[in-house]
Every structure is written in structure tokens, then in C-alpha cells.
C-alpha positions in Angstrom: 72.3 7.2 -50.6 69.7 8.5 -48.3 70.2 7.6 -44.6 67.7 5.3 -42.8 65.9 7.1 -40.0 66.2 5.5 -36.5 62.4 5.5 -36.2 62.1 3.3 -39.2 64.7 0.9 -37.9 62.9 0.7 -34.6 59.6 0.0 -36.3 61.1 -3.0 -38.2 62.6 -4.4 -35.0 59.2 -4.2 -33.2 57.5 -6.0 -36.1 60.1 -8.8 -35.9 59.5 -9.2 -32.1 55.8 -9.4 -32.5 56.1 -12.1 -35.2 58.5 -14.1 -32.9 56.1 -13.8 -30.0 53.2 -14.9 -32.1 55.1 -18.0 -33.3 56.3 -18.8 -29.8 52.7 -18.5 -28.6 51.5 -21.0 -31.2 54.2 -23.5 -30.0 53.3 -23.0 -26.4 49.6 -23.6 -27.0 50.4 -26.8 -28.9 52.0 -28.3 -25.7 48.6 -28.4 -23.8 45.1 -29.3 -25.2 42.8 -26.4 -25.4 40.7 -25.8 -22.2 37.0 -26.1 -22.7 35.5 -23.0 -21.2 32.1 -23.2 -19.5 29.7 -20.5 -20.2 29.4 -18.1 -17.3 25.9 -17.1 -16.3 25.7 -14.0 -14.2 22.6 -14.0 -11.9 21.0 -10.6 -11.7 21.5 -8.9 -8.4 18.5 -9.4 -6.1 16.3 -6.3 -6.1 15.5 -4.9 -2.7 11.8 -4.1 -2.2 11.2 -0.5 -2.4 10.7 1.1 0.9 7.3 2.8 0.9 7.1 5.6 3.4 3.6 6.0 4.9 1.9 9.1 3.7 1.6 11.8 6.4 -1.8 11.9 8.0 -4.0 14.9 7.3 -4.7 17.4 10.0 -6.3 15.8 13.1 -8.0 17.4 16.2 -7.2 15.8 19.5 -9.8 16.4 22.2 -9.2 15.5 25.9 -11.9 15.3 28.5 -9.4 16.7 31.0 -5.7 16.9 31.7 -5.5 13.9 34.0 -2.4 11.8 33.3 -4.2 8.9 31.6 -5.6 11.3 28.9 -2.6 13.6 28.7 -0.1 10.8 28.2 -2.0 9.3 25.3 -2.4 12.7 23.7 1.3 13.3 24.1 2.2 9.9 22.5 -0.2 10.6 19.7 1.3 14.0 19.1 4.7 12.4 18.6 3.3 10.4 15.7 1.3 13.1 13.9 2.7 16.0 11.9 -0.4 18.2 11.8 -2.7 18.3 14.9 -4.2 20.5 17.5 -5.2 19.7 21.1 -8.3 20.9 22.9 -8.9 20.4 26.6 -12.5 20.3 27.6 -11.7 21.1 31.2 -10.4 24.4 30.1 -13.2 26.8 31.2 -12.0 29.6 29.0 -13.4 27.9 26.0 -16.8 26.3 25.8 -17.1 22.9 24.0 -19.4 24.3 21.4 -16.9 27.0 20.5 -14.1 24.5 20.4 -16.0 22.2 18.0 -17.0 25.2 15.9 -13.3 25.9 15.4 -12.7 22.2 14.6 -15.5 22.0 12.1 -14.3 25.2 10.4 -10.7 23.9 10.2 -9.1 21.5 7.8 -9.2 18.6 10.3 -10.2 15.3 8.7 -10.8 13.4 12.0 -11.2 13.9 15.7 -9.5 11.8 18.3 -11.5 12.0 21.5 -9.8 10.8 24.7 -12.2 10.1 27.6 -15.9 9.8 27.9 -16.8 13.5 27.9 -14.7 14.2 24.9 -16.1 11.2 23.1 -19.7 12.3 23.7 -19.1 15.8 22.6 -17.2 14.8 19.5 -19.8 12.4 18.3 -22.5 15.0 18.9 -20.8 18.0 17.4 -18.0 17.0 15.0 -18.7 16.8 11.3 -15.9 14.4 10.6 -15.1 10.9 11.7 -14.3 10.3 15.4 -11.9 7.8 17.0 -12.5 7.5 20.8 -10.3 5.9 23.5 -10.1 5.5 27.2 -13.9 4.8 27.5 -14.8 1.4 29.1 -18.6 1.5 29.0 -18.9 2.8 25.5 -22.1 1.0 24.7 -24.0 2.7 27.5 -23.4 6.1 25.8 -24.1 5.0 22.2 -20.6 6.0 21.1 -20.5 3.6 18.1 -22.0 5.1 14.9 -21.4 4.9 11.2 -18.9 7.7 11.6 -17.1 6.7 14.8 -14.8 3.9 16.0 -13.2 3.0 19.3 -9.9 1.8 20.8 -10.0 -0.9 23.5 -9.4 0.4 27.0 -7.8 -2.8 28.3 -4.6 -4.6 27.1 -5.3 -8.2 25.8 -6.6 -10.4 28.6 -4.5 -13.3 27.3 -1.3 -11.3 28.0 -2.6 -10.3 31.4 -3.2 -13.9 32.5 0.0 -15.0 31.0 2.0 -12.4 33.0 0.0 -13.2 36.1 0.8 -16.9 35.8 4.5 -16.1 35.2 4.7 -14.0 38.3 2.7 -16.4 40.5 2.4 -19.9 39.0 0.3 -21.0 42.1 -2.7 -19.0 41.0 -5.4 -21.4 40.0 -8.9 -19.8 40.5 -9.7 -16.2 39.6 -12.9 -14.3 40.2 -14.2 -11.3 38.3 -17.3 -9.1 38.5 -18.5 -6.8 35.7 -21.6 -4.9 34.6 -23.9 -5.5 31.8 -22.9 -5.0 28.1 -19.5 -6.7 28.0 -20.3 -10.1 26.6 -17.3 -10.0 24.3 -15.0 -9.2 27.2 -16.4 -12.0 29.2 -15.8 -14.5 26.4 -12.3 -13.2 26.0 -11.7 -13.7 29.7 -13.0 -17.3 29.5 -10.7 -18.1 26.6 -7.7 -16.6 28.3 -8.1 -18.4 31.6 -8.9 -21.7 29.9 -5.8 -21.4 27.8 -3.6 -20.9 30.9 -5.3 -23.5 33.0 -7.0 -21.2 35.4 -10.6 -21.5 36.6 -12.7 -18.4 36.2 -15.6 -17.4 38.4 -17.3 -14.4 36.7 -20.5 -12.7 37.8 -22.5 -9.7 36.5 -23.6 -6.9 38.9 -25.8 -3.9 38.6 -24.5 -1.8 41.5 -21.5 -1.4 43.8 -23.4 -3.1 46.7 -24.1 -6.1 44.5 -20.5 -6.2 43.6 -19.5 -6.4 47.2 -22.1 -9.1 47.9 -20.9 -11.2 45.0 -17.3 -10.8 46.0 -18.0 -12.0 49.5 -19.8 -15.1 48.1 -16.9 -16.1 45.8 -14.0 -15.2 48.2 -13.7 -18.7 49.6 -13.4 -20.2 46.1 -10.7 -18.0 44.6 -7.1 -17.1 45.1 -7.1 -14.2 42.7 -9.5 -11.4 41.8 -9.5 -9.6 38.4 -10.7 -6.0 38.8 -12.1 -4.3 35.7 -12.6 -0.5 35.4 -16.4 -0.5 35.5 -17.4 2.6 37.4 -21.1 1.6 37.3 -20.5 -1.2 39.8 -17.4 -0.1 41.5 -17.2 2.8 43.9 -14.1 4.0 45.8 -15.6 2.6 49.0 -16.3 -0.8 47.6 -12.9 -0.9 46.0 -11.3 -0.3 49.4 -13.5 -3.0 51.0 -12.6 -5.6 48.3 -8.9 -4.9 48.8 -9.1 -5.3 52.6 -11.2 -8.4 52.3 -8.7 -9.8 49.8 -5.9 -9.4 52.2 -7.8 -11.4 54.9 -8.6 -14.2 52.4 -5.1 -14.1 50.9 -6.5 -13.3 47.5 -4.1 -11.6 45.0 -5.8 -8.8 43.1 -4.9 -7.6 39.6 -5.9 -4.1 38.8 -6.0 -1.9 35.7 -4.1 1.1 37.0 -0.7 1.2 38.6 -1.9 3.8 41.2 -4.1 1.1 42.8 -1.0 -0.9 43.9 -0.5 1.5 46.9 -4.0 0.6 48.1 -3.1 -3.1 48.4 -3.4 -4.6 44.9 -0.9 -7.2 43.9 -0.5 -6.7 40.2 -1.2 -3.8 37.8 -1.9 -4.8 34.2 -2.4 -1.6 32.2 -2.4 -0.4 28.6 0.7 1.1 27.2 0.3 4.8 26.0 2.4 4.3 22.9 0.5 1.2 22.0 -2.8 3.1 22.3 -1.4 5.9 20.1 -0.1 3.5 17.5 -3.5 1.8 17.3 -5.2 5.1 16.9 -2.9 6.0 14.0 -3.7 2.8 12.3 -7.4 3.6 12.5 -6.8 7.1 11.3 -4.9 5.8 8.2 -7.8 3.6 7.3 -10.2 6.4 7.7 -8.1 8.7 5.6 -8.1 6.0 2.9 -11.9 5.9 3.0 -12.1 2.5 4.7 -14.0 3.3 7.9 -16.7 0.8 7.1 -14.2 -2.1 7.5 -12.6 -0.8 10.7 -13.6 -2.8 13.8 -16.0 -1.2 16.2 -13.4 -1.5 18.9 -9.7 -2.0 17.8 -7.7 -4.2 20.2 -4.4 -3.3 21.7 -1.4 -5.5 21.6 0.8 -4.6 24.6 0.5 -4.8 28.3 2.5 -3.0 31.1 2.9 -5.1 34.2 4.0 -3.8 37.6 3.9 -5.9 40.8 3.6 -5.0 44.5 6.2 -7.3 45.9 5.4 -6.5 49.5 1.8 -7.5 49.1 2.7 -10.7 47.2 5.1 -11.8 49.8 2.4 -11.3 52.4 -0.4 -13.1 50.5 1.4 -15.9 48.8 1.3 -19.0 51.1 4.7 -19.8 52.7 4.9 -23.2 51.0 4.5 -21.5 47.6 7.1 -18.7 48.1 9.7 -20.6 46.0 7.4 -20.5 43.0 6.8 -16.8 43.2 8.7 -14.8 40.6 8.2 -11.0 41.1 8.4 -8.8 38.1 9.0 -5.1 38.8 8.1 -3.8 35.4 7.4 -5.5 32.1 6.0 -4.3 28.8 5.1 -6.8 26.1 
């Protein structure tokens, strides 16, 4: 008789065990009622919005009126945001403006950023591509707005300036300001800002620096703050010094547009932020690159302000009974 192989015996044993487990399982299942299983709905994973990287801007020419810090700092901040650009300095006597713009027109530049009045006038007169100008206060006097040019505001938002001023010196209640012709929008913005923060505004229009001094002397008894705007048509260096000296006598706190004027006796500096100017220029350049220059505002507003106070002047001018309310701010960007 042929012998049975071990593998065959093992196979039979495994089959018996499987049948036994199957029967045992049936008996175990009979001890409990079947569990009703709820259908499981798996929600799809939320899709993250695709991150759209902004397209790099085409080649841009940056033209500065000179290398003074106010222009150079904006050009530097702008260069940090652009990939392809070149910088021309109009104060460089080794290259005539005509030659510089001939090079710009012959290049692949799609726009010119002009920083300062001289650069803006030259760019609008000679550039064949759109122009974005900045650091020009009296732009209407020079016909800088055309179908092919747009500007950037010189001043930070007036609302932010007044808000910061009131935070530093809650006692301020009546502010004077003098400005030249052609700034109706700015005057309206100043009215709205002061009204919002509960401050009375005395604003007058002048045509010369002598008239500015005359108007200031007339309003000095009615104000405790003076708002100085960078209008060089009505403000000479001599009149500026006289206003600051007179302000000290009348205990008037003066807010200026440039930090360097604090050393002359101003109380607060509320100036634009270089990086904010550069960011605003880039936004305009993107819209121009997209062919949307017609819908770009004539003057794009800024959104930040840099505040620096002259604590020594404030302590001297703020009345003694109001010293407790005074909150000096060394530096603040919003």
C-alpha cells in the first residue's frame, strides 16, 4: 500500500480546522443581533486655492531728478521690487537728459518711473512709453497728467496723520493750514479728516510766502496746532523759520512733512514711507502692463504714514496742566 505523504495529511487537518472555525463563528454570531452599519460618507478634502504668483514686470526705467535721499530711497525700494530695471540720474552731468531718454526709448523699457519734478517733466516730454511720477506736490502746475501718465501721492493719508497727532497729543483741538491754489481735493480730505477726529480746521489759500506769513499771524491766536504742507510756491526757507519761531511763542505745535524739519523746532513729522511709495508704484505698473492705464486714478493714494515726534519741543509747548495727557511717540509706521 502506498504511503500517505505528510503534506497531504497536513492539508486535511487544515481543512478540518477551517470548517470548525466557520461553525464556531456562526454560533458566536448567533449570540448577538447583527449590528446595523451606517453608511460612511467621506467628505472630499478641501481644496486650497491655487497660489497665483504675480507675473514679473517688464523692463522699467527709473529716472531720478537728483540723488537727494528722498529720491534715492524710493528708487532703492523700487529696485528691490523689480527684476528688470535701470536707473538714470538727471543730476549726472556726464549724460544729457536727451541722450538718456534716447537710450530709454531705444531699449525694451515698457514704462518710466520718474521721481521728482525735473524727472517727471523730462519723462513726459521725451519718453515714448507710459510714465508714473512721484515726489511731486504741485503736479497740476506743470501739466504732468496726460493720457499716458499717472502720479503717486506725495503725502500719506491725512486721516492717518490726524489720528496719530491726536494720539500723541489728545489736547489738540484747533489746527491751521495754509496751501496754494490747485489743491481742492487735498483741502476736502483735510476737512473730512479733522471733522472725523473732532478737530477744528482753519485753512486758508495763499499765493506767496509773504501772504503765508500774514495769514499765519492772523490765525495764530485761534489755533493750537499748525499743519505744514510741502508747497514751495508759498513757503520759503525764511518764512518756514519765522513760522516755527512764532509757533513757539504762541505754544503752537507744528506737524511737518519731513523728519529733518524737527531739528528746526517742529513738533511732529508725518511723512510717507519709502516702501509704501514703491509698492504703490508697482501696483500702477502692473495695471499699465495689463493695458489698464485708463482706469488708473490720476493720483494713486498711499496707505502708510511714518510718525516721529520731537519730545523736547512737545514738553515745552504743551501746557503744564495737559502734560499728563501727552503721549510721545518716538517712531511709528502704520
